N, C-alpha and C positions, 0 to 999 in steps of 0.2 A: 561857578567858576565863569571868569572873564574871559575875553579874547585871547589876551596875551598868555595867561596861564593854559589855556586849552591847546594853542599854538606850540607853546614852550614843551608842554608834556609830548605831544607829537614829535616834534624836533629831538627830544632827548632819545626816543625810541628809534630814530633814523640818524644817529650819530650827528645831530644838528641841522639837519636839513629838512626844509619844508618846500613843498610845490604849491601851485595854485589849486592843483586837485586836492590836495590835503585839506587846504582852506575850504573848499566846497564841502568836502565831506564832513568837515567839523562845523558847517553852518555859518562859516565866515565869508563874507564878501573878499575875493580875491584882491581887490583894491587896498584892503587893509594891509597886505603885504608889501605893496609898492609904498603906502605911507610910512609903515615902519621902517623900511629901508631908507627912505629919505630923512628920516628922524635918526639913523645911525643904530636903530634896534636889531636890523637885519642886514646881511650882506646879500647884495644880488650876484649870483655866481653864474646865472646863465637865464635864458628865458622861461620865466614861470618857475625858476629855482632860486631860493635863497638858503642861507645858512645863518643860524644863530651864533653870533661871535662869542658869547658867554659860555658856550659848551666847548670844553677843550678838544682839540683835533685828536684823532686817534689814528692808528696804523690803518684803519679802513675807511678812511676820508675819501680817498679817491674812487672806492668801490660803491661808497653811499652817495657819492656825487654822480656817479654813472647811473645808478638806479634812479636817482632824482631826475636827472636828465631826461629820462623816458617817461617822465610825470609819474613814476612809480608802478608803469607797466611792465617794466623789463626786470629780468632777473640775471645775475652773475652767471656765467656758462663757460664752457669748454676750457681751455688753459687756464683762463682767469679763475674758475671755480677750482681746479687742480691746486692753483696757488693759494686760495683762501682756506682751502682744507689743509694745505701744507702735505699734499700727498706726492708730489714730484719736485724735480729740479727745473721744470719749464720756465721760461721766461718771455711770456708774450709780449711783443711790441705794442699791442694795443688792448684795452680791456675789453674782452668779449661780453655781450650781452645778448639774450634771447629774449626777443620781444613777440607779442602777438602779431599775426598776419597783417592784422589792419592798422598797427602802429607804424607810423611815418613821422618820426621827429624830423623837423626842419630847422632846428635851432643850431645856432653855432656851436662847435664842440665836437660835432660829430666825426671829425677827423681823429678823435682820441679814442673812438670805439669802433668795435668790429661787430656790427649786428648780424644776428641770424634769425631769421624769421620762421616761428613754428608756434601754434597753439599747443601749450603744454598741459597736461593733466595736473590735478592738484597733487597727486601722488608723486610727480616729478619735481617737486619744487619745496624745498625746506628753508628754514632760516638757520644762518649759522652766523653767531655773534652779531645778531640784528639785521642781517643782511640777507635778502632772499636771494637763493642760490639753486641751481639744478642739483636734485639729488646725485650721490656719488655714482650710482650705476649709470643714470641717464648723462652725467659728464663724462665717464669714461668712454660711453658709445658715441657721443658727439664727438669726443677727440679723435677716436678711431676713425671715424668718418670723415673728419677735417684733416687727416694724415699725420697727427702726432706721432713722433717717434715710438715705436712698440716698447722699447727699453723703458721709456718714460710710463707708458701704461702700464707694464708690468710692475714698475715700481709702485705706481699709484694704487694697483689692486692690492698688492701686499701690504702696503701703509694702510689703506682703507679698512682692511680686515684687521690689520694690528689696532687700530682705532676703534674697532667695532662699528664702523661705518657700514660695513658689508658683513654679511653672514657669509659662511665658508662656501656653501653651495652656490650662492650667487657670484661669488669671487671666482670659483672654477669655472662657471658658464662663462664670464667675462675674459677669463685667462684663454678658454678656448675660442671665443671670438677674436682676440689678438691674434693667437696664433694661426687661425685659419686665414686671418687677412695677410699675415707675412707669408704663409705657404702659398696663397693666391698669387702674391706679387712676384715670388721666387719663379712660380709657374709661367708668369708671362714674361719674365726676364729672359 
């Protein structure tokens, strides 16, 4: 398989996006991406991030680009994960990403994202429609800690249970955590 085919195969898996990190993982010199961009075979969308224009855009383009912006080290999280799973009616103003504590992207575009630094266990990350995202239970706990409206979190728990993304017992534990937070907030008021 030639260089172009290997890169195209990876881009298809990532909604059309490639990073210099992807190139290295595939044994391709990252300068090949710049050359392909100069020839019009790739679009440069950010520092170290490219898009294959032949691959049709999808509803997940913004999320795939956000993950690529972290050079593939970040995952969609918090309220953005609720939206990806279609679990509630939240509408975050920026895309939430959880990145490893040692990930410090400095590239332009950061104003589009809200970064949360945490080293996630592999069990806390899943793939949803080809996008790496925090698991539903981790997502709900992150949103609870971040102050998301408890009504939206209860809605998310119920919807996740109905989509079989959460087991009944897991949903009950999460609902208890939300209720405890609400009761605690009332007690402080």
